[in-house]
C-alpha positions as CSV (number, residue, x, y, z in Angstrom):
1,M,287.7,70.5,4.1
2,H,284.0,69.8,3.7
3,L,281.7,72.3,5.3
4,Y,278.1,71.8,6.4
5,V,275.9,74.7,7.4
6,H,272.6,73.7,9.2
7,V,269.7,76.1,8.6
8,P,267.0,75.0,11.1
9,F,264.0,77.0,9.9
10,C,260.8,75.5,8.5
11,V,257.3,76.8,8.0
12,R,255.9,73.5,9.4
13,R,257.1,70.2,10.7
14,C,256.6,67.2,8.3
15,S,254.7,64.3,9.7
16,Y,257.8,62.0,9.7
17,C,260.5,64.6,10.7
18,D,262.5,64.5,13.9
19,F,265.3,66.8,12.7
20,S,266.4,69.8,14.7
21,I,264.2,72.5,13.2
22,A,262.6,75.8,14.4
23,V,259.2,76.4,12.9
24,R,259.0,80.2,12.1
25,Q,256.6,82.4,10.1
26,R,259.3,85.1,10.1
27,I,262.8,83.8,9.3
28,P,265.4,85.6,11.5
29,A,267.9,85.7,8.6
30,R,270.2,88.4,9.8
31,E,270.4,86.9,13.3
32,Y,271.1,83.5,11.8
33,A,273.9,84.6,9.5
34,D,275.4,86.6,12.4
35,A,275.4,83.5,14.6
36,V,276.9,81.2,12.1
37,L,279.7,83.6,11.3
38,A,280.3,84.2,15.1
39,E,280.6,80.5,15.6
40,L,283.2,80.3,12.8
41,R,285.2,83.2,14.4
42,L,285.1,81.3,17.8
43,L,286.7,78.3,16.1
44,G,289.6,80.5,14.9
45,S,291.8,79.3,12.1
46,A,292.3,75.8,13.4
47,D,289.4,74.4,11.3
48,S,290.1,76.6,8.3
49,G,291.5,75.2,5.1
50,P,290.8,74.9,1.4
51,L,287.2,74.0,0.9
52,E,286.1,71.2,-1.5
53,T,282.4,71.2,-0.8
54,L,279.9,73.4,1.0
55,Y,276.4,72.2,1.8
56,F,273.5,74.2,3.2
57,G,271.1,71.6,4.8
58,G,268.2,71.8,7.2
59,G,265.6,72.5,8.0
60,T,264.8,74.5,4.9
61,P,267.7,76.5,3.7
62,S,265.7,77.9,0.8
63,L,263.6,79.9,3.3
64,L,266.6,82.2,3.8
65,P,266.3,85.3,1.7
66,P,268.7,85.2,-1.2
67,G,270.6,88.1,0.3
68,A,271.4,86.1,3.4
69,I,272.7,83.2,1.4
70,S,274.8,85.6,-0.7
71,R,276.2,87.2,2.4
72,L,277.1,83.8,4.0
73,L,278.8,82.7,0.8
74,Q,280.8,85.9,0.5
75,E,281.9,85.8,4.1
76,L,282.8,82.1,3.9
77,A,284.8,82.8,0.7
78,L,286.8,85.4,2.6
79,I,287.4,83.2,5.7
80,F,288.4,80.2,3.7
81,R,290.3,82.3,1.1
82,I,288.2,81.1,-1.9
83,P,288.7,83.3,-5.0
84,H,285.4,83.9,-6.9
85,S,286.8,81.8,-9.9
86,A,287.1,78.8,-7.6
87,F,283.3,78.5,-7.2
88,R,283.3,76.8,-10.6
89,T,285.1,73.8,-9.0
90,L,283.6,74.1,-5.5
91,E,280.5,72.0,-5.0
92,V,278.0,74.3,-3.4
93,T,274.7,72.6,-2.6
94,L,271.5,74.2,-1.3
95,E,268.6,72.1,0.0
96,A,265.3,73.6,-1.2
97,N,261.6,73.0,-1.0
98,P,259.9,73.2,-4.4
99,E,257.7,76.1,-3.5
100,D,260.7,78.3,-2.7
101,V,262.2,77.8,-6.2
102,T,261.1,80.8,-8.2
103,P,263.1,82.1,-11.3
104,Q,264.1,85.1,-9.2
105,N,265.4,83.0,-6.3
106,A,267.1,80.6,-8.5
107,R,268.9,83.4,-10.4
108,A,270.0,84.9,-7.1
109,W,271.3,81.6,-5.8
110,R,273.3,81.0,-8.9
111,A,274.8,84.5,-8.8
112,A,275.8,83.9,-5.2
113,G,277.6,80.7,-6.1
114,V,275.1,77.8,-5.6
115,N,275.7,75.2,-8.4
116,R,273.8,72.2,-7.0
117,V,270.3,72.0,-5.6
118,S,268.8,69.2,-3.6
119,L,265.0,69.4,-4.0
120,G,262.7,67.9,-1.4
121,A,260.1,66.4,-3.8
122,Q,259.2,63.3,-1.6
123,S,256.2,62.3,-3.8
124,F,254.2,63.3,-6.9
125,D,250.9,62.4,-5.2
126,D,249.1,65.5,-3.8
127,G,247.2,63.3,-1.2
128,V,250.5,61.8,0.0
129,L,252.1,65.3,0.2
130,A,249.2,66.5,2.3
131,W,249.6,63.5,4.6
132,M,253.3,64.3,5.0
133,H,252.5,67.9,5.9
134,R,254.5,69.1,2.9
135,S,253.9,72.7,1.9
136,H,254.0,72.1,-1.9
137,D,251.9,70.2,-4.4
138,A,253.2,67.9,-7.1
139,A,253.0,70.5,-9.8
140,R,255.5,72.7,-8.0
141,I,258.2,70.0,-8.4
142,G,258.4,70.2,-12.1
143,A,258.1,74.0,-12.0
144,A,261.1,74.1,-9.7
145,V,263.2,71.9,-11.9
146,H,262.4,74.1,-14.9
147,A,263.2,77.3,-13.0
148,L,266.6,76.0,-11.9
149,R,267.5,74.8,-15.4
150,G,266.3,78.1,-16.8
151,V,269.1,79.9,-14.8
152,G,271.8,77.4,-15.5
153,I,271.6,75.2,-12.4
154,D,271.6,71.7,-14.0
155,N,273.0,69.7,-11.1
156,I,269.7,68.9,-9.5
157,S,268.9,66.1,-7.0
158,L,265.4,64.9,-6.1
159,D,264.6,63.4,-2.7
160,L,261.8,60.7,-2.7
161,I,260.4,58.7,0.3
162,F,259.2,55.1,-0.2
163,A,257.6,52.4,1.9
164,L,254.6,54.5,3.0
165,P,251.6,53.0,4.8
166,A,249.4,50.9,2.5
167,E,246.3,52.9,3.3
168,L,247.7,55.9,1.4
169,K,247.5,53.8,-1.8
170,R,250.6,55.6,-3.1
171,D,251.7,54.4,-6.5
172,W,255.5,54.1,-6.2
173,S,256.0,53.1,-9.8
174,R,254.2,56.3,-11.0
175,D,256.3,58.4,-8.7
176,L,259.4,56.9,-10.2
177,D,258.1,57.5,-13.7
178,L,257.4,61.2,-13.0
179,A,260.8,61.7,-11.2
180,L,262.6,60.2,-14.2
181,S,260.7,62.3,-16.6
182,L,262.3,65.4,-15.1
183,R,265.8,64.0,-15.9
184,P,267.4,64.9,-12.6
185,S,271.2,64.3,-12.4
186,H,270.8,62.6,-9.0
187,L,268.1,60.9,-6.8
188,S,268.1,60.2,-3.1
189,L,265.6,57.5,-1.9
190,Y,264.7,57.2,1.7
191,G,262.6,54.5,3.3
192,L,260.0,55.8,5.8
193,T,261.1,55.3,9.4
194,V,259.0,56.0,12.5
195,E,260.9,58.3,14.9
196,A,259.7,59.1,18.4
197,R,257.9,62.4,19.1
198,T,256.8,62.9,15.5
199,P,253.2,63.3,14.3
200,L,253.6,59.9,12.5
201,A,254.6,58.1,15.7
202,R,251.5,59.6,17.4
203,W,249.2,58.5,14.6
204,I,250.5,55.0,14.8
205,S,250.2,54.8,18.6
206,R,246.5,55.6,18.3
207,G,245.8,53.4,15.3
208,A,245.3,56.2,12.8
209,A,248.2,54.9,10.6
210,T,250.1,51.7,10.1
211,P,253.8,51.4,10.6
212,P,256.1,50.8,7.6
213,D,256.0,47.2,6.3
214,D,259.3,45.3,5.7
215,E,258.0,43.5,2.6
216,R,256.8,46.7,1.1
217,Y,260.1,48.4,1.9
218,A,262.1,45.7,0.2
219,A,259.8,45.5,-2.8
220,E,259.8,49.2,-3.4
221,Y,263.6,49.6,-2.9
222,L,264.3,46.8,-5.4
223,L,261.9,48.3,-7.9
224,A,263.6,51.6,-7.7
225,Y,267.0,50.1,-8.0
226,E,265.9,48.2,-11.2
227,R,264.1,51.2,-12.7
228,L,266.9,53.7,-12.1
229,A,269.6,51.4,-13.3
230,A,267.7,50.9,-16.5
231,A,267.4,54.7,-16.9
232,G,271.2,55.2,-16.7
233,Y,271.6,55.9,-13.0
234,R,274.2,54.2,-10.9
235,F,273.7,53.5,-7.2
236,Y,277.0,54.6,-5.7
237,E,275.6,54.4,-2.2
238,I,272.7,52.5,-0.6
239,S,270.2,55.4,-0.9
240,N,271.8,57.5,-3.7
241,A,271.9,57.1,-7.5
242,A,273.5,59.5,-10.0
243,R,274.2,59.9,-13.6
244,D,277.9,59.9,-14.6
245,G,279.8,62.7,-13.0
246,A,276.9,63.7,-10.7
247,R,277.7,62.0,-7.4
248,S,277.3,64.2,-4.4
249,R,281.0,65.0,-3.5
250,H,279.9,66.4,-0.1
251,N,277.9,63.3,1.0
252,S,280.6,61.0,-0.4
253,A,283.0,62.6,2.1
254,Y,280.8,61.4,5.0
255,W,280.7,57.9,3.6
256,S,284.4,57.7,3.1
257,G,285.2,58.8,6.7
258,R,286.8,62.1,5.7
259,P,286.9,65.1,8.1
260,Y,284.2,67.7,7.9
261,L,283.1,70.9,9.8
262,G,279.6,71.6,10.8
263,L,278.2,75.1,11.6
264,G,274.8,76.0,13.0
265,P,272.4,74.4,15.5
266,A,272.7,70.6,15.8
267,A,275.5,70.6,13.2
268,H,278.1,67.8,13.6
269,S,281.9,68.0,13.0
270,F,284.4,65.1,12.6
271,D,288.2,65.3,12.6
272,G,288.8,61.6,11.7
273,R,288.8,60.4,15.3
274,S,286.5,62.6,17.4
275,R,283.0,63.8,16.7
276,R,281.3,66.8,18.2
277,W,277.9,68.3,17.9
278,N,276.2,71.7,18.6
279,L,273.3,72.6,20.8
280,S,270.2,71.7,18.8
281,A,267.7,74.4,19.8
282,W,268.1,77.5,17.7
283,E,267.6,80.0,20.6
284,A,270.1,78.1,22.8
285,Y,272.7,78.1,20.0
286,R,272.1,81.8,19.2
287,R,272.5,82.8,22.8
288,A,275.7,80.8,23.2
289,V,277.6,82.3,20.2
290,Q,276.2,85.8,20.9
291,A,277.8,85.6,24.4
292,G,281.1,84.3,22.9
293,R,280.6,80.8,24.2
294,S,281.2,77.6,22.3
295,P,277.9,76.2,21.0
296,V,279.2,72.6,21.2
297,E,276.9,70.4,23.3
298,S,279.0,67.3,23.5
299,E,281.9,65.3,22.0
300,E,282.9,61.7,21.7
301,V,286.2,60.2,20.9
302,L,285.8,57.0,18.9
303,T,287.6,53.9,20.2
304,A,289.6,51.7,17.9
305,E,286.6,49.2,17.8
306,Q,284.2,52.0,16.9
307,Q,286.4,53.3,14.2
308,E,286.7,49.8,12.7
309,L,282.9,49.3,12.9
310,E,282.3,52.6,11.1
311,R,284.9,51.8,8.5
312,L,283.2,48.5,7.6
313,Y,279.7,49.9,7.7
314,L,280.5,52.9,5.5
315,A,282.5,50.8,3.0
316,L,279.7,48.3,2.6
317,R,277.0,51.0,2.1
318,T,278.9,52.3,-1.0
319,E,279.7,50.8,-4.3
320,E,283.4,50.7,-3.5
321,G,282.7,48.0,-0.9
322,L,285.3,46.2,1.2
323,S,288.6,44.6,0.5
324,Q,288.2,40.9,0.2
325,S,290.8,40.5,3.0
326,D,288.2,42.1,5.4
327,C,285.8,39.2,4.8
328,P,286.4,35.7,6.3
329,P,286.2,33.2,3.5
330,D,283.3,31.3,5.1
331,R,281.2,34.5,5.4
332,L,282.0,35.6,1.8
333,T,281.0,32.2,0.5
334,A,277.7,32.2,2.4
335,W,276.9,35.8,1.3
336,E,277.7,35.1,-2.3
337,G,275.5,32.0,-2.2
338,Q,272.6,34.1,-1.0
339,G,273.2,36.7,-3.7
340,W,273.9,39.4,-1.1
341,V,277.4,40.4,-2.3
342,E,279.6,40.1,-5.4
343,E,283.4,39.8,-5.5
344,S,285.6,41.2,-8.2
345,G,289.0,42.8,-8.4
346,G,289.7,41.9,-4.8
347,R,286.6,44.0,-3.6
348,V,283.4,42.8,-2.0
349,R,280.4,44.8,-2.9
350,C,276.8,44.6,-1.8
351,T,274.0,43.8,-4.3
352,A,270.7,45.5,-3.9
353,E,269.5,42.5,-1.9
354,G,272.6,42.8,0.2
355,W,272.0,46.5,0.9
356,L,268.6,45.5,2.4
357,R,270.6,43.4,4.9
358,L,273.4,45.8,5.5
359,D,273.1,45.9,9.3
360,A,273.1,42.1,9.5
361,L,276.2,41.8,7.3
362,V,278.1,44.3,9.5
363,R,277.0,42.4,12.6
364,D,278.3,39.2,11.0
365,L,281.7,40.7,10.5
366,T,282.0,42.5,13.9
367,P,279.9,40.7,16.5
368,R,282.0,41.9,19.5
369,A,282.2,45.5,18.3
370,V,278.5,45.7,17.6
371,A,277.6,44.2,21.0
372,S,279.7,46.8,22.8
């Protein structure tokens, strides 16, 4: 079992963000923990089982007081029958903003059982961070990493966003240098996308910002791939690179199609064939579970074609790739000729250039499934 817990609270909305969040100055920590545990009780024992990974995502989970995180972990340990000693092997990830990582918080997180932190760095340029509406400055990133290491949390991931508008004059190479200087065990790199109903979309619509540029996107992705590989990181998935032994086991479960359970507003669950998701608004979610009603908003059962499409897409976005038997010989020859894939040991794996064309490669394999 892989468990995801969505914490929706943020102090502000970032300029590019369309996630399900609730902007709050006061975090309703007790009400939130009560609601998540009530949802789990509504599910009964059907979804219970041995946990391999637990991931607090958001939103900004680090806004929860350490006591609320500790309470949730203690209650989940009881429900899933996890002995305290098992936390050494259970991957417990907390997403955190740099400004929330103090020595006191880090010490409390580690004592509660957190052993991996995903840090929302995004950039080391203060002007860029202000444009993103981030609530930290660049100096806080390094301070957060040092605070985490100081209490023994060494499994640290940094998130960075690339392909920003040219007018920001962001130096992507410098950001990579500064990220690597902190020696994180893992990096996640995300190209900027424009989502509807975000501040960024409004800026672009009135000409105050330019949309992401495809050439800049490709150039910055390839530069990151080259620089991280030279520094000893391995891209095990299109957007994620890790040192040996530091892959995200939780996210790897998503990419391999394994079942997972989601708790909290907007959280998704998957049993291998059907996918369900919760009400996205915090208050609607809270009222539902408080009244003893299921917070599930909707569910879909994947058709055989959809399952096949997801299998191919997820396989190609990871370094494991596809079986050679899944690729028609003429397609494989054409892709290899363009330098988009490599074949070895009976597996077909995307190169960095191929990952930039992932959607097109999947369409090439499954034209009818994609069209439907």
